[in-house]
PyMOL CGO cylinders between C-alpha atoms (Angstrom):
from pymol import cmd
from pymol.cgo import CYLINDER

trace = [
    CYLINDER, 88.41, 16.29, 29.98, 89.12, 13.59, 27.48, 0.3, 1, 1, 1, 1, 1, 1,
    CYLINDER, 89.12, 13.59, 27.48, 87.70, 11.01, 29.87, 0.3, 1, 1, 1, 1, 1, 1,
    CYLINDER, 87.70, 11.01, 29.87, 84.45, 12.99, 30.16, 0.3, 1, 1, 1, 1, 1, 1,
    CYLINDER, 84.45, 12.99, 30.16, 84.27, 13.22, 26.38, 0.3, 1, 1, 1, 1, 1, 1,
    CYLINDER, 84.27, 13.22, 26.38, 84.82, 9.46, 26.09, 0.3, 1, 1, 1, 1, 1, 1,
    CYLINDER, 84.82, 9.46, 26.09, 82.15, 8.81, 28.73, 0.3, 1, 1, 1, 1, 1, 1,
    CYLINDER, 82.15, 8.81, 28.73, 79.79, 11.20, 26.97, 0.3, 1, 1, 1, 1, 1, 1,
    CYLINDER, 79.79, 11.20, 26.97, 80.58, 9.50, 23.70, 0.3, 1, 1, 1, 1, 1, 1,
    CYLINDER, 80.58, 9.50, 23.70, 80.03, 6.03, 25.15, 0.3, 1, 1, 1, 1, 1, 1,
    CYLINDER, 80.03, 6.03, 25.15, 76.68, 7.07, 26.61, 0.3, 1, 1, 1, 1, 1, 1,
    CYLINDER, 76.68, 7.07, 26.61, 75.80, 8.55, 23.24, 0.3, 1, 1, 1, 1, 1, 1,
    CYLINDER, 75.80, 8.55, 23.24, 76.94, 5.29, 21.69, 0.3, 1, 1, 1, 1, 1, 1,
    CYLINDER, 76.94, 5.29, 21.69, 74.59, 3.26, 23.93, 0.3, 1, 1, 1, 1, 1, 1,
    CYLINDER, 74.59, 3.26, 23.93, 71.74, 5.68, 23.33, 0.3, 1, 1, 1, 1, 1, 1,
    CYLINDER, 71.74, 5.68, 23.33, 72.33, 5.53, 19.59, 0.3, 1, 1, 1, 1, 1, 1,
    CYLINDER, 72.33, 5.53, 19.59, 72.61, 1.74, 19.69, 0.3, 1, 1, 1, 1, 1, 1,
    CYLINDER, 72.61, 1.74, 19.69, 69.28, 1.47, 21.57, 0.3, 1, 1, 1, 1, 1, 1,
    CYLINDER, 69.28, 1.47, 21.57, 67.69, 3.86, 19.09, 0.3, 1, 1, 1, 1, 1, 1,
    CYLINDER, 67.69, 3.86, 19.09, 69.11, 1.83, 16.20, 0.3, 1, 1, 1, 1, 1, 1,
    CYLINDER, 69.11, 1.83, 16.20, 67.73, -1.41, 17.69, 0.3, 1, 1, 1, 1, 1, 1,
    CYLINDER, 67.73, -1.41, 17.69, 64.34, 0.28, 18.13, 0.3, 1, 1, 1, 1, 1, 1,
    CYLINDER, 64.34, 0.28, 18.13, 64.37, 1.54, 14.54, 0.3, 1, 1, 1, 1, 1, 1,
    CYLINDER, 64.37, 1.54, 14.54, 65.35, -1.92, 13.24, 0.3, 1, 1, 1, 1, 1, 1,
    CYLINDER, 65.35, -1.92, 13.24, 62.35, -3.45, 15.03, 0.3, 1, 1, 1, 1, 1, 1,
    CYLINDER, 62.35, -3.45, 15.03, 60.05, -0.83, 13.52, 0.3, 1, 1, 1, 1, 1, 1,
    CYLINDER, 60.05, -0.83, 13.52, 61.62, -1.43, 10.11, 0.3, 1, 1, 1, 1, 1, 1,
    CYLINDER, 61.62, -1.43, 10.11, 61.04, -5.19, 10.41, 0.3, 1, 1, 1, 1, 1, 1,
    CYLINDER, 61.04, -5.19, 10.41, 57.40, -4.66, 11.43, 0.3, 1, 1, 1, 1, 1, 1,
    CYLINDER, 57.40, -4.66, 11.43, 56.92, -2.42, 8.36, 0.3, 1, 1, 1, 1, 1, 1,
    CYLINDER, 56.92, -2.42, 8.36, 58.45, -5.09, 6.14, 0.3, 1, 1, 1, 1, 1, 1,
    CYLINDER, 58.45, -5.09, 6.14, 56.09, -7.70, 7.64, 0.3, 1, 1, 1, 1, 1, 1,
    CYLINDER, 56.09, -7.70, 7.64, 53.11, -5.39, 7.09, 0.3, 1, 1, 1, 1, 1, 1,
    CYLINDER, 53.11, -5.39, 7.09, 54.15, -4.73, 3.48, 0.3, 1, 1, 1, 1, 1, 1,
    CYLINDER, 54.15, -4.73, 3.48, 54.48, -8.45, 2.86, 0.3, 1, 1, 1, 1, 1, 1,
    CYLINDER, 54.48, -8.45, 2.86, 51.03, -9.18, 4.27, 0.3, 1, 1, 1, 1, 1, 1,
    CYLINDER, 51.03, -9.18, 4.27, 49.56, -6.26, 2.28, 0.3, 1, 1, 1, 1, 1, 1,
    CYLINDER, 49.56, -6.26, 2.28, 51.20, -7.57, -0.90, 0.3, 1, 1, 1, 1, 1, 1,
    CYLINDER, 51.20, -7.57, -0.90, 49.82, -11.06, -0.27, 0.3, 1, 1, 1, 1, 1, 1,
    CYLINDER, 49.82, -11.06, -0.27, 46.34, -9.72, 0.44, 0.3, 1, 1, 1, 1, 1, 1,
    CYLINDER, 46.34, -9.72, 0.44, 46.49, -7.50, -2.64, 0.3, 1, 1, 1, 1, 1, 1,
    CYLINDER, 46.49, -7.50, -2.64, 47.47, -10.46, -4.81, 0.3, 1, 1, 1, 1, 1, 1,
    CYLINDER, 47.47, -10.46, -4.81, 44.58, -12.51, -3.42, 0.3, 1, 1, 1, 1, 1, 1,
    CYLINDER, 44.58, -12.51, -3.42, 42.13, -9.65, -3.99, 0.3, 1, 1, 1, 1, 1, 1,
    CYLINDER, 42.13, -9.65, -3.99, 43.30, -9.28, -7.59, 0.3, 1, 1, 1, 1, 1, 1,
    CYLINDER, 43.30, -9.28, -7.59, 42.65, -12.98, -8.20, 0.3, 1, 1, 1, 1, 1, 1,
    CYLINDER, 42.65, -12.98, -8.20, 39.21, -12.71, -6.59, 0.3, 1, 1, 1, 1, 1, 1,
    CYLINDER, 39.21, -12.71, -6.59, 38.46, -9.69, -8.77, 0.3, 1, 1, 1, 1, 1, 1,
    CYLINDER, 38.46, -9.69, -8.77, 39.43, -11.58, -11.92, 0.3, 1, 1, 1, 1, 1, 1,
    CYLINDER, 39.43, -11.58, -11.92, 37.14, -14.46, -10.95, 0.3, 1, 1, 1, 1, 1, 1,
    CYLINDER, 37.14, -14.46, -10.95, 34.29, -12.06, -10.16, 0.3, 1, 1, 1, 1, 1, 1,
    CYLINDER, 34.29, -12.06, -10.16, 34.74, -10.21, -13.46, 0.3, 1, 1, 1, 1, 1, 1,
    CYLINDER, 34.74, -10.21, -13.46, 34.76, -13.50, -15.38, 0.3, 1, 1, 1, 1, 1, 1,
    CYLINDER, 34.76, -13.50, -15.38, 31.55, -14.55, -13.62, 0.3, 1, 1, 1, 1, 1, 1,
    CYLINDER, 31.55, -14.55, -13.62, 29.93, -11.19, -14.36, 0.3, 1, 1, 1, 1, 1, 1,
    CYLINDER, 29.93, -11.19, -14.36, 30.90, -11.41, -18.03, 0.3, 1, 1, 1, 1, 1, 1,
    CYLINDER, 30.90, -11.41, -18.03, 29.57, -14.96, -18.27, 0.3, 1, 1, 1, 1, 1, 1,
    CYLINDER, 29.57, -14.96, -18.27, 26.30, -13.99, -16.57, 0.3, 1, 1, 1, 1, 1, 1,
    CYLINDER, 26.30, -13.99, -16.57, 25.90, -10.92, -18.79, 0.3, 1, 1, 1, 1, 1, 1,
    CYLINDER, 25.90, -10.92, -18.79, 26.47, -13.00, -21.91, 0.3, 1, 1, 1, 1, 1, 1,
    CYLINDER, 26.47, -13.00, -21.91, 23.90, -15.56, -20.70, 0.3, 1, 1, 1, 1, 1, 1,
    CYLINDER, 23.90, -15.56, -20.70, 21.40, -12.75, -19.99, 0.3, 1, 1, 1, 1, 1, 1,
    CYLINDER, 21.40, -12.75, -19.99, 21.83, -11.38, -23.52, 0.3, 1, 1, 1, 1, 1, 1,
    CYLINDER, 21.83, -11.38, -23.52, 21.35, -14.86, -24.99, 0.3, 1, 1, 1, 1, 1, 1,
    CYLINDER, 21.35, -14.86, -24.99, 18.19, -15.38, -22.93, 0.3, 1, 1, 1, 1, 1, 1,
    CYLINDER, 18.19, -15.38, -22.93, 16.90, -11.97, -23.97, 0.3, 1, 1, 1, 1, 1, 1,
    CYLINDER, 16.90, -11.97, -23.97, 17.44, -12.82, -27.65, 0.3, 1, 1, 1, 1, 1, 1,
    CYLINDER, 17.44, -12.82, -27.65, 15.74, -16.20, -27.18, 0.3, 1, 1, 1, 1, 1, 1,
    CYLINDER, 15.74, -16.20, -27.18, 12.84, -14.48, -25.43, 0.3, 1, 1, 1, 1, 1, 1,
    CYLINDER, 12.84, -14.48, -25.43, 12.45, -12.11, -28.37, 0.3, 1, 1, 1, 1, 1, 1,
    CYLINDER, 12.45, -12.11, -28.37, 12.44, -15.00, -30.84, 0.3, 1, 1, 1, 1, 1, 1,
    CYLINDER, 12.44, -15.00, -30.84, 9.87, -16.92, -28.80, 0.3, 1, 1, 1, 1, 1, 1,
    CYLINDER, 9.87, -16.92, -28.80, 7.63, -13.88, -28.42, 0.3, 1, 1, 1, 1, 1, 1,
    CYLINDER, 7.63, -13.88, -28.42, 7.70, -13.42, -32.21, 0.3, 1, 1, 1, 1, 1, 1,
    CYLINDER, 7.70, -13.42, -32.21, 6.72, -17.07, -32.63, 0.3, 1, 1, 1, 1, 1, 1,
    CYLINDER, 6.72, -17.07, -32.63, 3.87, -16.60, -30.15, 0.3, 1, 1, 1, 1, 1, 1,
    CYLINDER, 3.87, -16.60, -30.15, 2.70, -13.50, -32.01, 0.3, 1, 1, 1, 1, 1, 1,
    CYLINDER, 2.70, -13.50, -32.01, 2.75, -15.47, -35.25, 0.3, 1, 1, 1, 1, 1, 1,
    CYLINDER, 2.75, -15.47, -35.25, 0.84, -18.31, -33.59, 0.3, 1, 1, 1, 1, 1, 1,
    CYLINDER, 0.84, -18.31, -33.59, -1.77, -15.89, -32.28, 0.3, 1, 1, 1, 1, 1, 1,
    CYLINDER, -1.77, -15.89, -32.28, -2.52, -14.84, -35.84, 0.3, 1, 1, 1, 1, 1, 1,
    CYLINDER, -2.52, -14.84, -35.84, -2.92, -18.37, -37.20, 0.3, 1, 1, 1, 1, 1, 1,
    CYLINDER, -2.92, -18.37, -37.20, -6.44, -19.61, -37.69, 0.3, 1, 1, 1, 1, 1, 1,
    CYLINDER, -6.44, -19.61, -37.69, -7.36, -23.26, -37.54, 0.3, 1, 1, 1, 1, 1, 1,
    CYLINDER, -7.36, -23.26, -37.54, -10.04, -24.59, -39.86, 0.3, 1, 1, 1, 1, 1, 1,
    CYLINDER, -10.04, -24.59, -39.86, -11.68, -27.99, -40.16, 0.3, 1, 1, 1, 1, 1, 1,
    CYLINDER, -11.68, -27.99, -40.16, -11.00, -28.94, -36.57, 0.3, 1, 1, 1, 1, 1, 1,
    CYLINDER, -11.00, -28.94, -36.57, -11.59, -32.59, -35.80, 0.3, 1, 1, 1, 1, 1, 1,
    CYLINDER, -11.59, -32.59, -35.80, -10.93, -34.28, -32.49, 0.3, 1, 1, 1, 1, 1, 1,
    CYLINDER, -10.93, -34.28, -32.49, -10.65, -38.05, -32.22, 0.3, 1, 1, 1, 1, 1, 1,
    CYLINDER, -10.65, -38.05, -32.22, -10.46, -39.95, -28.92, 0.3, 1, 1, 1, 1, 1, 1,
    CYLINDER, -10.46, -39.95, -28.92, -8.57, -43.20, -28.53, 0.3, 1, 1, 1, 1, 1, 1,
    CYLINDER, -8.57, -43.20, -28.53, -8.30, -45.97, -25.99, 0.3, 1, 1, 1, 1, 1, 1,
    CYLINDER, -8.30, -45.97, -25.99, -5.01, -47.86, -25.62, 0.3, 1, 1, 1, 1, 1, 1,
    CYLINDER, -5.01, -47.86, -25.62, -5.51, -51.63, -25.57, 0.3, 1, 1, 1, 1, 1, 1,
    CYLINDER, -5.51, -51.63, -25.57, -3.28, -54.60, -24.99, 0.3, 1, 1, 1, 1, 1, 1,
    CYLINDER, -3.28, -54.60, -24.99, 0.42, -54.90, -24.31, 0.3, 1, 1, 1, 1, 1, 1,
    CYLINDER, 0.42, -54.90, -24.31, 1.31, -53.17, -27.55, 0.3, 1, 1, 1, 1, 1, 1,
    CYLINDER, 1.31, -53.17, -27.55, -0.88, -50.21, -26.57, 0.3, 1, 1, 1, 1, 1, 1,
    CYLINDER, -0.88, -50.21, -26.57, -2.83, -50.45, -29.78, 0.3, 1, 1, 1, 1, 1, 1,
    CYLINDER, -2.83, -50.45, -29.78, -5.08, -47.43, -30.34, 0.3, 1, 1, 1, 1, 1, 1,
    CYLINDER, -5.08, -47.43, -30.34, -8.79, -48.01, -30.86, 0.3, 1, 1, 1, 1, 1, 1,
    CYLINDER, -8.79, -48.01, -30.86, -11.24, -45.21, -31.39, 0.3, 1, 1, 1, 1, 1, 1,
    CYLINDER, -11.24, -45.21, -31.39, -13.75, -44.72, -28.56, 0.3, 1, 1, 1, 1, 1, 1,
    CYLINDER, -13.75, -44.72, -28.56, -16.61, -42.37, -27.80, 0.3, 1, 1, 1, 1, 1, 1,
    CYLINDER, -16.61, -42.37, -27.80, -16.97, -42.84, -24.04, 0.3, 1, 1, 1, 1, 1, 1,
    CYLINDER, -16.97, -42.84, -24.04, -15.10, -40.28, -21.96, 0.3, 1, 1, 1, 1, 1, 1,
    CYLINDER, -15.10, -40.28, -21.96, -14.16, -42.68, -19.16, 0.3, 1, 1, 1, 1, 1, 1,
    CYLINDER, -14.16, -42.68, -19.16, -12.31, -44.93, -21.61, 0.3, 1, 1, 1, 1, 1, 1,
    CYLINDER, -12.31, -44.93, -21.61, -10.31, -42.17, -23.34, 0.3, 1, 1, 1, 1, 1, 1,
    CYLINDER, -10.31, -42.17, -23.34, -6.51, -42.43, -22.97, 0.3, 1, 1, 1, 1, 1, 1,
    CYLINDER, -6.51, -42.43, -22.97, -5.42, -40.19, -25.83, 0.3, 1, 1, 1, 1, 1, 1,
    CYLINDER, -5.42, -40.19, -25.83, -6.95, -37.33, -27.83, 0.3, 1, 1, 1, 1, 1, 1,
    CYLINDER, -6.95, -37.33, -27.83, -5.74, -36.38, -31.29, 0.3, 1, 1, 1, 1, 1, 1,
    CYLINDER, -5.74, -36.38, -31.29, -6.81, -33.11, -32.85, 0.3, 1, 1, 1, 1, 1, 1,
    CYLINDER, -6.81, -33.11, -32.85, -6.47, -32.47, -36.56, 0.3, 1, 1, 1, 1, 1, 1,
    CYLINDER, -6.47, -32.47, -36.56, -6.85, -29.16, -38.31, 0.3, 1, 1, 1, 1, 1, 1,
    CYLINDER, -6.85, -29.16, -38.31, -5.85, -27.36, -41.48, 0.3, 1, 1, 1, 1, 1, 1,
]
cmd.load_cgo(trace, "trace")
């Protein structure tokens, strides 16, 4: 009887040892998966920080451009109200190496037009 118990115990021992080996392999695969998940999570957090920084920068730039647009539209509105009086246009021809300006009246010779108003 004792021999049968020992044999039964030794077979249980082998079965338990195989099961333990199997569980250790599963445990190691879980550890590997956790490590890869941790690494991926860390990388995703860094990517998220970069993306958020880019979004904040772009949003700030958009607000600045919007403010500049408002200022320029106010300037345009002001300019639309201005009236010019005493308009005088003078045409010039550039002559010589120094590009000296001389007044001309022929359109084909005109290089520069200056307009004066008050």
